[in-house]
C-alpha positions as CSV (number, residue, x, y, z in Angstrom):
1,I,26.3,162.4,8.4
2,A,23.4,164.7,7.7
3,G,20.1,164.0,9.4
4,I,18.5,164.1,12.8
5,M,20.4,162.5,15.7
6,I,18.4,161.7,18.9
7,Y,20.1,161.4,22.3
8,Y,18.8,161.1,25.8
9,V,20.1,162.7,29.0
10,S,19.3,162.1,32.6
11,A,20.6,163.1,36.0
12,T,21.7,160.7,38.7
13,S,21.3,161.5,42.4
14,A,23.9,160.9,45.1
15,S,22.0,157.8,46.1
16,D,22.5,156.5,42.5
17,C,18.9,157.0,41.5
18,E,18.5,158.0,37.9
19,G,15.9,160.6,37.0
20,I,13.6,160.8,34.0
21,K,15.4,160.9,30.7
22,T,15.0,163.9,28.4
23,Q,15.2,163.6,24.7
24,V,17.7,165.8,22.8
25,R,17.2,166.1,19.0
26,I,20.2,167.4,17.0
27,N,19.6,168.3,13.4
28,I,22.8,168.0,11.3
29,N,22.4,170.0,8.1
30,P,24.1,168.7,4.9
31,L,27.0,170.7,3.5
32,P,26.3,172.4,0.1
33,E,28.3,171.3,-2.9
34,P,31.4,173.3,-3.7
35,P,30.8,176.1,-6.3
36,V,31.4,175.3,-9.9
37,V,34.5,177.1,-11.2
38,K,36.9,177.0,-14.2
39,N,40.6,177.8,-14.4
40,I,41.6,180.9,-16.4
41,K,44.5,181.9,-18.5
42,Y,45.5,185.5,-19.3
43,C,48.3,186.9,-21.4
44,Q,50.7,189.2,-19.5
45,N,49.3,192.7,-19.0
46,E,45.9,191.7,-20.4
47,I,42.9,193.3,-18.7
48,A,41.5,190.8,-16.3
49,Q,37.9,190.5,-15.0
50,A,36.7,189.8,-11.5
51,L,36.5,186.1,-10.8
52,T,33.1,184.3,-11.0
53,A,31.7,181.0,-9.8
54,I,28.4,179.2,-10.0
55,G,26.9,179.1,-6.5
56,E,24.9,181.0,-3.8
57,N,26.2,183.3,-1.2
58,L,29.8,183.0,-2.4
59,K,32.8,183.6,-0.1
60,W,36.3,184.3,-1.6
61,Y,39.7,183.5,-0.2
62,D,43.2,184.1,-1.4
63,E,45.9,181.4,-1.8
64,Y,46.8,181.8,1.9
65,G,43.2,181.3,3.1
66,N,42.5,184.9,3.9
67,F,38.9,186.0,3.4
68,L,38.3,188.5,0.6
69,P,35.4,190.9,0.9
70,K,34.6,190.8,-2.8
71,P,35.4,188.7,-5.9
72,P,39.1,189.3,-6.7
73,T,40.5,190.6,-10.0
74,P,43.8,188.9,-10.7
75,S,46.9,191.0,-11.5
76,T,48.4,190.1,-14.9
77,S,51.6,192.1,-14.6
78,S,53.8,189.1,-13.8
79,T,53.9,185.6,-15.4
80,G,53.2,182.5,-13.4
81,S,50.2,180.9,-11.6
82,K,48.2,182.0,-8.6
83,N,45.3,180.2,-6.8
84,Y,42.1,181.6,-5.4
85,F,39.4,179.7,-3.5
86,V,35.6,180.1,-3.3
87,T,32.8,178.5,-1.2
88,Q,29.1,178.8,-1.1
89,T,26.9,179.0,2.0
90,A,23.5,177.4,2.3
91,S,20.5,179.0,4.0
92,S,21.3,176.9,7.0
93,G,24.5,178.7,7.4
94,C,26.6,175.7,6.4
95,E,29.6,176.6,4.2
96,S,30.8,174.2,1.5
97,A,34.3,172.9,0.9
98,R,36.5,175.2,-1.1
99,S,36.8,175.2,-4.9
100,K,40.2,176.2,-6.3
101,I,40.6,178.5,-9.3
102,V,44.0,178.5,-10.9
103,I,44.9,181.7,-12.7
104,T,47.8,181.4,-15.2
105,I,49.6,184.4,-16.6
106,L,51.3,183.6,-19.8
107,A,54.3,185.5,-21.2
108,K,53.7,187.7,-24.3
109,P,56.3,188.1,-27.1
110,E,58.9,190.8,-27.0
111,K,58.0,193.9,-29.1
112,P,59.0,193.0,-32.6
113,I,61.6,194.8,-34.7
114,I,61.3,195.5,-38.4
115,S,64.2,195.5,-40.8
116,A,64.1,196.6,-44.4
117,S,66.0,195.1,-47.4
118,G,66.8,198.6,-48.7
119,P,66.1,202.3,-48.5
120,A,62.7,203.4,-47.3
121,E,62.1,205.4,-50.6
122,I,61.5,203.2,-53.6
123,C,60.6,204.0,-57.2
124,E,57.2,203.3,-58.6
125,G,57.1,199.7,-60.0
126,S,59.7,198.4,-57.5
127,S,59.3,197.0,-54.0
128,I,61.0,196.5,-50.7
129,M,61.0,193.5,-48.4
130,L,60.3,194.1,-44.7
131,S,61.2,191.4,-42.1
132,A,60.1,191.0,-38.6
133,S,62.0,189.5,-35.7
134,A,61.3,185.7,-35.2
135,A,58.0,184.7,-33.7
136,T,55.3,182.0,-34.0
137,S,52.9,184.0,-36.1
138,Y,52.5,187.6,-37.5
139,Q,50.1,190.2,-38.5
140,W,51.2,193.2,-40.6
141,F,49.6,196.6,-40.6
142,N,49.6,199.6,-42.9
143,N,48.6,202.9,-41.4
144,G,47.2,201.0,-38.4
145,N,44.9,198.8,-40.6
146,A,45.5,195.0,-40.6
147,L,46.6,193.6,-43.9
148,A,44.4,190.6,-44.7
149,G,46.4,187.4,-45.3
150,E,49.8,189.0,-44.4
151,N,50.8,186.6,-41.7
152,S,54.3,185.6,-42.5
153,Q,57.6,186.9,-41.2
154,T,58.3,189.0,-44.3
155,L,56.2,191.5,-46.2
156,R,56.8,192.8,-49.7
157,V,55.8,196.4,-50.0
158,N,55.2,198.5,-53.1
159,K,52.9,201.2,-51.7
160,T,53.4,204.3,-49.6
161,G,52.5,203.9,-46.0
162,K,53.5,203.4,-42.4
163,Y,54.0,199.7,-41.8
164,S,54.1,197.8,-38.5
165,V,53.8,194.3,-37.3
166,Q,52.4,192.4,-34.3
167,T,53.5,188.9,-33.4
168,M,52.1,186.0,-31.4
169,N,53.7,183.1,-29.6
170,F,52.7,179.4,-28.9
171,S,50.4,180.6,-26.1
172,D,48.5,182.8,-28.6
173,C,49.6,185.9,-26.7
174,S,50.2,189.0,-28.8
175,S,53.0,191.4,-28.6
176,E,52.6,195.1,-28.7
177,S,52.9,196.6,-32.1
178,S,56.4,197.3,-33.5
179,D,57.5,200.8,-34.2
180,F,56.3,201.7,-37.7
181,I,58.6,202.1,-40.7
182,S,57.6,204.7,-43.3
183,I,57.9,203.6,-46.9
184,K,57.5,206.2,-49.7
185,V,56.9,205.2,-53.3
186,I,58.2,207.8,-55.7
187,S,56.0,208.1,-58.8
188,I,57.5,208.3,-62.2
189,S,56.2,211.8,-62.6
190,D,58.2,212.8,-59.6
191,K,61.5,211.9,-61.2
192,P,63.6,214.7,-62.6
193,S,63.5,215.2,-66.3
194,I,66.8,215.1,-68.2
């Protein structure tokens, strides 16, 4: 219990005579509250930031209780969960209880593969259907530019370009972009005359 505790101490002689009592005051400082933290989720291989917490004179510890000289930056190379701990220290030198931060690394989808319904060269006025490997959601690109509203597994193409796709899973983690597939539209004027 925080507060001032008062004790008395005296000495007793061999003849069992007690001397004058001396007062001893002990000041028990309150512990500061644990720092305010929040758990964090990253997608695999996402760039992580150094951990933060709300508090003063923070001290960081790994999941084994080892002191860390600075706020840690979690690794996101492997999926799973990892714990870190942080305390704050008051001006009295008293250290708070530890707050736990859970870092969860979520799996990202495999790199998608595109298949085409026919040859990569098509005549003007016709089209070709591109299909991506199965995922939760999709974003198609042409020449590196996102195609607005093209978020289904298939894409009907009638323009020349280099098409690629990026997928997302239930955790909202994005895959790397697929290899592009080049589609060439042959104009009518390019057709040989008979």
